[in-house]
C-alpha positions as a Markdown table, in Angstrom:
| # | Residue | x | y | z |
|---|---|---|---|---|
| 1 | Met | 20.3 | 64.7 | 9.8 |
| 2 | Asp | 23.4 | 66.5 | 8.4 |
| 3 | Gln | 23.1 | 70.2 | 7.6 |
| 4 | Arg | 25.2 | 72.2 | 5.2 |
| 5 | Leu | 25.5 | 76.0 | 4.6 |
| 6 | Val | 27.8 | 77.6 | 2.0 |
| 7 | Ile | 28.5 | 81.3 | 2.1 |
| 8 | Glu | 30.3 | 82.9 | -0.8 |
| 9 | Ile | 31.6 | 86.3 | -1.7 |
| 10 | Ala | 29.8 | 86.9 | -5.0 |
| 11 | Asp | 31.5 | 90.1 | -6.1 |
| 12 | Asp | 33.9 | 89.4 | -9.0 |
| 13 | Asp | 35.2 | 93.0 | -8.9 |
| 14 | Leu | 37.0 | 92.5 | -5.5 |
| 15 | Pro | 40.7 | 91.6 | -5.4 |
| 16 | Trp | 39.8 | 88.8 | -2.9 |
| 17 | Gly | 37.0 | 86.3 | -2.4 |
| 18 | Gly | 36.1 | 82.9 | -1.3 |
| 19 | Ala | 33.6 | 80.5 | 0.1 |
| 20 | Trp | 33.0 | 79.0 | 3.5 |
| 21 | Thr | 31.2 | 75.8 | 4.0 |
| 22 | Tyr | 29.6 | 75.0 | 7.4 |
| 23 | Glu | 28.6 | 71.3 | 8.0 |
| 24 | Val | 26.8 | 70.1 | 11.1 |
| 25 | Ala | 26.5 | 66.4 | 11.7 |
| 26 | Pro | 25.0 | 64.6 | 14.7 |
| 27 | Asn | 27.6 | 63.2 | 17.1 |
| 28 | Gly | 26.2 | 61.2 | 20.0 |
| 29 | Asp | 24.2 | 63.6 | 22.2 |
| 30 | Gly | 25.7 | 66.7 | 20.4 |
| 31 | Ala | 26.9 | 67.7 | 17.0 |
| 32 | Thr | 30.2 | 68.2 | 15.1 |
| 33 | Leu | 30.7 | 71.4 | 13.2 |
| 34 | Thr | 33.2 | 71.4 | 10.3 |
| 35 | Ile | 34.2 | 74.6 | 8.6 |
| 36 | Thr | 36.0 | 74.6 | 5.3 |
| 37 | Glu | 37.4 | 77.8 | 3.9 |
| 38 | His | 38.4 | 78.3 | 0.2 |
| 39 | Asp | 39.7 | 81.9 | -0.2 |
| 40 | Phe | 42.0 | 83.9 | -2.4 |
| 41 | Val | 43.7 | 87.2 | -2.8 |
| 42 | Asp | 44.5 | 88.1 | -6.4 |
| 43 | Asn | 46.4 | 91.3 | -5.8 |
| 44 | Ile | 50.0 | 90.5 | -4.9 |
| 45 | Val | 50.5 | 93.7 | -2.9 |
| 46 | Leu | 47.3 | 93.1 | -0.9 |
| 47 | Arg | 48.3 | 89.4 | -0.4 |
| 48 | Gly | 51.6 | 90.6 | 1.1 |
| 49 | Leu | 49.9 | 93.0 | 3.4 |
| 50 | Val | 47.4 | 90.4 | 4.5 |
| 51 | Ala | 50.3 | 88.0 | 5.2 |
| 52 | Leu | 52.2 | 90.6 | 7.2 |
| 53 | Leu | 49.4 | 92.2 | 9.2 |
| 54 | Met | 46.7 | 89.6 | 9.8 |
| 55 | Asp | 46.8 | 86.6 | 12.0 |
| 56 | Pro | 45.6 | 83.6 | 9.8 |
| 57 | Val | 43.9 | 81.8 | 12.7 |
| 58 | His | 42.5 | 84.7 | 14.8 |
| 59 | Ser | 39.0 | 84.8 | 13.2 |
| 60 | Thr | 38.6 | 81.1 | 13.3 |
| 61 | Ser | 39.7 | 80.9 | 16.9 |
| 62 | Gln | 37.4 | 83.7 | 17.9 |
| 63 | Phe | 34.5 | 82.0 | 16.1 |
| 64 | Gln | 35.2 | 78.8 | 18.0 |
| 65 | Thr | 35.3 | 80.7 | 21.3 |
| 66 | Asp | 32.0 | 82.4 | 20.5 |
| 67 | Leu | 30.3 | 79.1 | 19.6 |
| 68 | Leu | 31.5 | 77.4 | 22.7 |
| 69 | Ala | 30.1 | 80.4 | 24.8 |
| 70 | His | 26.7 | 79.8 | 23.3 |
| 71 | Arg | 26.5 | 76.0 | 23.4 |
| 72 | Arg | 23.7 | 74.3 | 25.3 |
| 73 | Cys | 24.8 | 72.2 | 28.2 |
């Protein structure tokens, strides 16, 4: 049975926001996790700072590492 979780930033007063969808589907003896991110940064200055100072794949890579560390063998 497939499972789906959507987490959304629900504060319209923030200069950024987004939603993250986590979908788990059976795959043989295990499961496949698909994460879809839809985000935005409205403020152009903040968008520039984010682009200069943040690694766009760091949090996703760390999340994947953490998940693999807790998987059942």
